[in-house]
KEMAR-605238 format. One record per residue: residue in three letters; x, y negated, z negated of N, C-alpha, C, CB in turn. Coordinates in nm, 4 decimals. Glycine has a CB too. Layout:
N
code/neast/nnorth/nup/caeast/canorth/caup/ceast/cnorth/cup/cbeast/cbnorth/cbup
ALA/X/Y/Z/X/Y/Z/X/Y/Z/X/Y/Z $
...
END
This chain:
98
code/neast/nnorth/nup/caeast/canorth/caup/ceast/cnorth/cup/cbeast/cbnorth/cbup
UNK/-0.8200/1.4314/0.6331/-0.7353/1.3318/0.5645/-0.7989/1.2000/0.5690/-0.5976/1.3233/0.6250 $
UNK/-0.8153/1.1151/0.4898/-0.8266/0.9510/0.4944/-0.7142/0.8845/0.4612/-0.9273/0.8930/0.4033 $
UNK/-0.7661/0.7510/0.5153/-0.6761/0.6466/0.5060/-0.7438/0.5546/0.4019/-0.6467/0.5789/0.6464 $
UNK/-0.6578/0.4934/0.2842/-0.7050/0.4130/0.1785/-0.6332/0.2842/0.1809/-0.6903/0.4806/0.0481 $
UNK/-0.7068/0.1701/0.1674/-0.6048/0.0628/0.1527/-0.6150/-0.0151/-0.0039/-0.6324/-0.0499/0.2818 $
UNK/-0.5165/-0.0584/-0.0640/-0.5371/-0.1496/-0.1668/-0.4851/-0.2665/-0.1187/-0.4813/-0.1128/-0.2929 $
UNK/-0.5833/-0.3799/-0.1406/-0.5531/-0.5091/-0.1257/-0.5410/-0.6071/-0.2293/-0.6290/-0.5489/-0.0530 $
UNK/-0.5243/-0.7216/-0.2343/-0.5687/-0.8492/-0.3535/-0.6635/-0.9495/-0.2771/-0.4161/-0.9530/-0.4179 $
UNK/-0.7266/-0.9096/-0.1525/-0.8165/-1.0049/-0.1393/-0.9243/-0.9370/-0.0558/-0.7578/-1.1312/-0.0816 $
UNK/-1.0606/-0.9871/-0.0406/-1.1898/-0.9136/-0.0075/-1.1769/-0.9141/0.1514/-1.3383/-0.9937/-0.0695 $
UNK/-1.1084/-1.0074/0.2057/-1.1201/-1.0236/0.3660/-1.0755/-0.8827/0.4416/-1.0122/-1.1558/0.4215 $
UNK/-0.9428/-0.8360/0.3717/-0.8486/-0.7446/0.4312/-0.9678/-0.6051/0.3983/-0.6648/-0.7448/0.3428 $
UNK/-1.0258/-0.6125/0.2885/-1.0952/-0.4499/0.2550/-1.2058/-0.4583/0.3393/-1.1530/-0.4085/0.0823 $
UNK/-1.2998/-0.5750/0.3319/-1.4049/-0.5882/0.4184/-1.3661/-0.5650/0.5876/-1.4609/-0.7316/0.3873 $
UNK/-1.2615/-0.6216/0.6455/-1.2286/-0.5983/0.7640/-1.1843/-0.4492/0.7967/-1.1354/-0.6900/0.7911 $
UNK/-1.0952/-0.3708/0.7032/-1.0807/-0.2320/0.7357/-1.1936/-0.1426/0.7082/-0.9723/-0.1824/0.6704 $
UNK/-1.3018/-0.1795/0.6097/-1.4242/-0.1115/0.5784/-1.5171/-0.1259/0.7027/-1.4902/-0.1707/0.4463 $
UNK/-1.5027/-0.2447/0.8001/-1.5685/-0.2198/0.9070/-1.5390/-0.1181/1.0320/-1.5768/-0.3269/0.9434 $
UNK/-1.4019/-0.0520/1.0205/-1.3598/0.0447/1.0893/-1.3461/0.1634/0.9978/-1.2442/0.0074/1.1563 $
UNK/-1.4160/0.2086/0.8989/-1.4148/0.3350/0.8284/-1.3309/0.3229/0.7254/-1.3787/0.4471/0.9059 $
UNK/-1.2296/0.2379/0.6833/-1.1333/0.2585/0.6213/-1.1716/0.2142/0.4615/-1.0228/0.1907/0.6928 $
UNK/-1.1636/0.2956/0.3659/-1.2180/0.2459/0.2215/-1.1124/0.1646/0.1458/-1.2594/0.3746/0.1240 $
UNK/-1.1320/0.0981/0.0619/-1.0412/0.0330/-0.0123/-1.0632/-0.0249/-0.1245/-0.9952/-0.0416/0.0452 $
UNK/-0.9608/-0.0814/-0.2028/-1.0248/-0.1569/-0.3309/-0.9393/-0.2777/-0.3507/-1.0260/-0.0632/-0.4756 $
UNK/-0.9691/-0.3599/-0.4097/-0.9313/-0.4908/-0.4518/-0.8705/-0.4741/-0.5754/-1.0410/-0.5863/-0.4591 $
UNK/-0.7687/-0.5413/-0.6042/-0.6935/-0.5431/-0.7432/-0.6258/-0.6824/-0.7821/-0.5748/-0.4310/-0.7407 $
UNK/-0.6223/-0.7166/-0.8832/-0.5888/-0.8551/-0.9003/-0.4798/-0.8589/-1.0284/-0.7318/-0.9458/-0.9281 $
UNK/-0.4774/-0.7495/-1.0905/-0.3624/-0.7402/-1.2036/-0.2659/-0.6032/-1.1922/-0.4401/-0.7379/-1.3606 $
UNK/-0.1597/-0.6046/-1.2354/-0.0745/-0.5162/-1.2216/-0.1550/-0.3679/-1.2953/0.0673/-0.5762/-1.2891 $
UNK/-0.2414/-0.3616/-1.3914/-0.2989/-0.2553/-1.4888/-0.3920/-0.2112/-1.3536/-0.3899/-0.3169/-1.6601 $
UNK/-0.4721/-0.3067/-1.2561/-0.5647/-0.2684/-1.1679/-0.4901/-0.1728/-1.0751/-0.6293/-0.3867/-1.0997 $
UNK/-0.3624/-0.2412/-1.0552/-0.2674/-0.1634/-0.9204/-0.2443/-0.0377/-0.9516/-0.1129/-0.2227/-0.8860 $
UNK/-0.1795/0.0099/-1.0976/-0.1636/0.1198/-1.1289/-0.2479/0.1962/-1.1506/-0.1091/0.1236/-1.1960 $
UNK/-0.3905/0.1569/-1.1997/-0.4758/0.2589/-1.2041/-0.5187/0.2963/-1.0562/-0.5898/0.2220/-1.2934 $
UNK/-0.5431/0.1975/-0.9869/-0.5798/0.2363/-0.8504/-0.4933/0.3521/-0.7875/-0.5696/0.1135/-0.7625 $
UNK/-0.3690/0.3391/-0.7865/-0.2649/0.4321/-0.7636/-0.2592/0.5480/-0.7993/-0.1739/0.3998/-0.7986 $
UNK/-0.2864/0.5513/-0.9384/-0.2820/0.6873/-0.9918/-0.4252/0.7325/-0.9411/-0.2564/0.6970/-1.1641 $
UNK/-0.5460/0.6712/-0.9187/-0.6669/0.7821/-0.8862/-0.6376/0.8264/-0.7359/-0.8400/0.7098/-0.8988 $
UNK/-0.5569/0.7228/-0.6594/-0.5155/0.7716/-0.5223/-0.4587/0.8878/-0.5205/-0.4304/0.6917/-0.4574 $
UNK/-0.3391/0.8767/-0.5971/-0.2347/1.0092/-0.5859/-0.3040/1.1434/-0.6473/-0.0818/0.9790/-0.6816 $
UNK/-0.4252/1.0971/-0.7476/-0.4955/1.2193/-0.7902/-0.5642/1.3069/-0.6623/-0.6113/1.1719/-0.8966 $
UNK/-0.6246/1.2269/-0.5742/-0.6831/1.2346/-0.4765/-0.6152/1.3144/-0.3516/-0.7132/1.1145/-0.4582 $
UNK/-0.6129/1.4776/-0.3455/-0.4984/1.4985/-0.2469/-0.5394/1.4826/-0.1113/-0.4368/1.6330/-0.2587 $
UNK/-0.6841/1.4188/-0.0725/-0.7334/1.3954/0.0609/-0.6955/1.2859/0.1077/-0.8607/1.3985/0.0747 $
UNK/-0.6211/1.1913/0.0589/-0.5615/1.0505/0.1261/-0.4475/1.0935/0.1712/-0.5354/0.9183/0.0315 $
UNK/-0.4070/1.0812/0.3015/-0.2904/1.0923/0.3824/-0.2224/0.9583/0.3979/-0.3251/1.1495/0.5154 $
UNK/-0.2766/0.8467/0.3919/-0.2224/0.7247/0.4398/-0.2682/0.6265/0.3149/-0.2831/0.6818/0.5982 $
UNK/-0.1846/0.5405/0.2537/-0.2083/0.4444/0.1752/-0.1650/0.3290/0.2220/-0.1661/0.4656/0.0651 $
UNK/-0.2586/0.2590/0.2816/-0.1950/0.1295/0.3187/-0.1945/-0.0144/0.2007/-0.2793/0.0899/0.4566 $
UNK/-0.1076/-0.0890/0.1872/-0.0939/-0.1767/0.0679/-0.0444/-0.3075/0.1633/0.0270/-0.1136/-0.0663 $
UNK/-0.1396/-0.4326/0.1135/-0.1042/-0.5291/0.1846/0.0492/-0.5735/0.1245/-0.2192/-0.6359/0.1805 $
UNK/0.1145/-0.6550/0.2068/0.2671/-0.6652/0.1846/0.2956/-0.7272/0.0447/0.3380/-0.7583/0.3010 $
UNK/0.2037/-0.8307/0.0358/0.2583/-0.9116/-0.1353/0.2441/-0.8385/-0.2298/0.1797/-1.0412/-0.1980 $
UNK/0.1448/-0.7360/-0.2475/0.1307/-0.6260/-0.3460/0.2378/-0.5169/-0.3346/-0.0053/-0.5619/-0.3305 $
UNK/0.2559/-0.4923/-0.2081/0.3965/-0.3894/-0.2163/0.5373/-0.4318/-0.2647/0.4313/-0.3409/-0.0757 $
UNK/0.5401/-0.5683/-0.2285/0.6759/-0.6500/-0.2718/0.6735/-0.6514/-0.4153/0.6865/-0.8097/-0.2166 $
UNK/0.5493/-0.6945/-0.4867/0.5136/-0.7221/-0.6094/0.5598/-0.5804/-0.6952/0.3533/-0.7635/-0.6106 $
UNK/0.5193/-0.5041/-0.6459/0.5036/-0.3603/-0.7162/0.6092/-0.2797/-0.6646/0.3614/-0.2837/-0.6883 $
UNK/0.7210/-0.2954/-0.6098/0.8303/-0.2484/-0.5466/0.8554/-0.0918/-0.5949/0.9496/-0.3465/-0.5773 $
UNK/0.8743/-0.1310/-0.7424/0.9410/-0.0071/-0.7849/0.8209/0.1162/-0.7582/0.9942/-0.0228/-0.9581 $
UNK/0.7304/0.0872/-0.8010/0.6036/0.2056/-0.7856/0.6089/0.2501/-0.6591/0.4453/0.1549/-0.8089 $
UNK/0.5722/0.1547/-0.5531/0.5895/0.1957/-0.3990/0.6781/0.2633/-0.3776/0.6070/0.1050/-0.3086 $
UNK/0.8137/0.2486/-0.4095/0.9321/0.3232/-0.3471/0.9182/0.4531/-0.4426/1.0955/0.2346/-0.3556 $
UNK/0.8681/0.4920/-0.5461/0.8553/0.5764/-0.6217/0.7606/0.6923/-0.5419/0.8090/0.5139/-0.7457 $
UNK/0.6903/0.6407/-0.5103/0.5879/0.7284/-0.4156/0.6386/0.7744/-0.3018/0.4695/0.6575/-0.3699 $
UNK/0.7103/0.6526/-0.2393/0.7690/0.6792/-0.0885/0.8737/0.7739/-0.1064/0.8318/0.5450/-0.0094 $
UNK/0.9511/0.7959/-0.1898/1.0912/0.8508/-0.1586/1.0641/0.9865/-0.2503/1.2394/0.7387/-0.2106 $
UNK/0.9343/1.0194/-0.3307/0.9488/1.1465/-0.4333/0.8102/1.2432/-0.3706/0.9277/1.0890/-0.6362 $
UNK/0.7209/1.1622/-0.3121/0.6255/1.2196/-0.2744/0.6012/1.2458/-0.1176/0.5379/1.1562/-0.3314 $
UNK/0.5449/1.3355/-0.0512/0.5197/1.3593/0.1041/0.3962/1.3030/0.1365/0.5167/1.5104/0.1494 $
UNK/0.2887/1.3051/0.0925/0.1900/1.2340/0.0797/0.1520/1.1556/-0.0132/0.1219/1.2867/0.0934 $
UNK/0.0701/1.0462/-0.0187/0.0263/0.9943/0.0970/0.1662/0.8944/0.1345/-0.1302/0.9149/0.0748 $
UNK/0.1512/0.8781/0.2813/0.2169/0.7763/0.3729/0.1865/0.6515/0.3126/0.1683/0.7790/0.5233 $
UNK/0.3163/0.5912/0.3009/0.2546/0.4110/0.2530/0.3002/0.3320/0.3516/0.3205/0.3287/0.0961 $
UNK/0.2111/0.2619/0.3944/0.2008/0.1620/0.5049/0.1842/0.0464/0.4557/0.1010/0.1813/0.5970 $
UNK/0.2500/-0.0603/0.4560/0.2651/-0.2080/0.4070/0.1849/-0.2901/0.5489/0.4627/-0.2580/0.3788 $
UNK/0.0649/-0.3353/0.4987/0.0050/-0.4252/0.6348/0.0013/-0.5606/0.5751/-0.1658/-0.3792/0.6991 $
UNK/0.0142/-0.6309/0.6726/-0.0185/-0.7897/0.6297/-0.1386/-0.8279/0.6256/0.0336/-0.8885/0.7114 $
UNK/-0.1751/-0.9229/0.5346/-0.3012/-0.9814/0.5300/-0.3376/-1.0751/0.5871/-0.3311/-1.0067/0.4401 $
UNK/-0.4582/-1.1547/0.5721/-0.4991/-1.2637/0.6316/-0.4106/-1.3884/0.6405/-0.6078/-1.2910/0.5746 $
UNK/-0.2884/-1.4129/0.5502/-0.1936/-1.5129/0.5939/-0.0771/-1.4457/0.6543/-0.1504/-1.6023/0.4810 $
UNK/-0.0553/-1.3228/0.7362/0.0329/-1.3054/0.8194/0.1440/-1.2235/0.7385/0.0708/-1.4352/0.8796 $
UNK/0.2455/-1.1627/0.8229/0.3220/-1.0937/0.7548/0.4494/-1.1735/0.7081/0.3469/-0.9817/0.8281 $
UNK/0.5096/-1.1215/0.5968/0.6089/-1.1751/0.4959/0.7444/-1.0985/0.5330/0.5586/-1.1458/0.3319 $
UNK/0.7541/-1.0001/0.6453/0.8545/-0.8966/0.6493/0.9656/-1.0093/0.7355/0.7969/-0.7289/0.7378 $
UNK/1.0909/-0.9664/0.6720/1.1891/-1.0273/0.7824/1.2725/-0.9150/0.8164/1.2840/-1.1567/0.7329 $
UNK/1.3581/-0.9499/0.9237/1.3922/-0.8563/1.0336/1.4918/-0.7650/0.9235/1.4764/-0.9383/1.1917 $
UNK/1.5519/-0.8219/0.8312/1.6457/-0.7131/0.7373/1.5835/-0.6219/0.6638/1.7294/-0.7749/0.6344 $
UNK/1.4621/-0.6240/0.6534/1.3795/-0.5594/0.5919/1.3849/-0.3889/0.6047/1.2637/-0.6192/0.6342 $
UNK/1.3841/-0.3585/0.7196/1.4190/-0.2238/0.7699/1.5178/-0.1528/0.6905/1.4685/-0.2307/0.9045 $
UNK/1.6473/-0.2597/0.7335/1.7850/-0.1900/0.7120/1.7554/-0.1720/0.5779/1.9314/-0.2715/0.7459 $
UNK/1.7124/-0.2603/0.4697/1.7152/-0.2553/0.3279/1.6349/-0.1100/0.2759/1.6416/-0.3981/0.2708 $
UNK/1.5202/-0.0977/0.3632/1.4758/0.0170/0.3406/1.5730/0.1572/0.3525/1.3718/0.0161/0.4227 $
UNK/1.6305/0.1735/0.4591/1.7081/0.2646/0.4827/1.8147/0.2811/0.3899/1.7462/0.2508/0.5954 $
UNK/1.8637/0.1783/0.3849/1.9910/0.1572/0.2815/1.9475/0.1980/0.1531/2.0464/0.0018/0.2673 $
UNK/1.8280/0.1743/0.1009/1.7922/0.2175/-0.0505/1.7753/0.3574/-0.0487/1.6573/0.1511/-0.1125 $
UNK/1.7151/0.4120/0.0642/1.6764/0.5569/0.0723/1.8107/0.6388/0.0672/1.5899/0.5897/0.2115 $
UNK/1.9331/0.5858/0.1643/2.0531/0.6616/0.1383/2.1440/0.6394/-0.0057/2.1392/0.6296/0.2571 $
END
């Protein structure tokens, strides 16, 4: 099983590539959806890490994967600009799941 990252900047992909995690840089909505479709078709991907700003930008697609598929596990990661998460975020996820 593999980990894959979707990012909107080269720094995140390069840093994770140094520890053996493959990734792709996307700049548009079409590129994001194309990358997600390819990753979902690959049953070898267990964890999909998405930088926070992309996960928030395409929250409908991210939540669709989170709530309707067992794999891959979606993990939001901060990029070089830090985290954008707020304390209430976890509660929002729980509420939306229920």
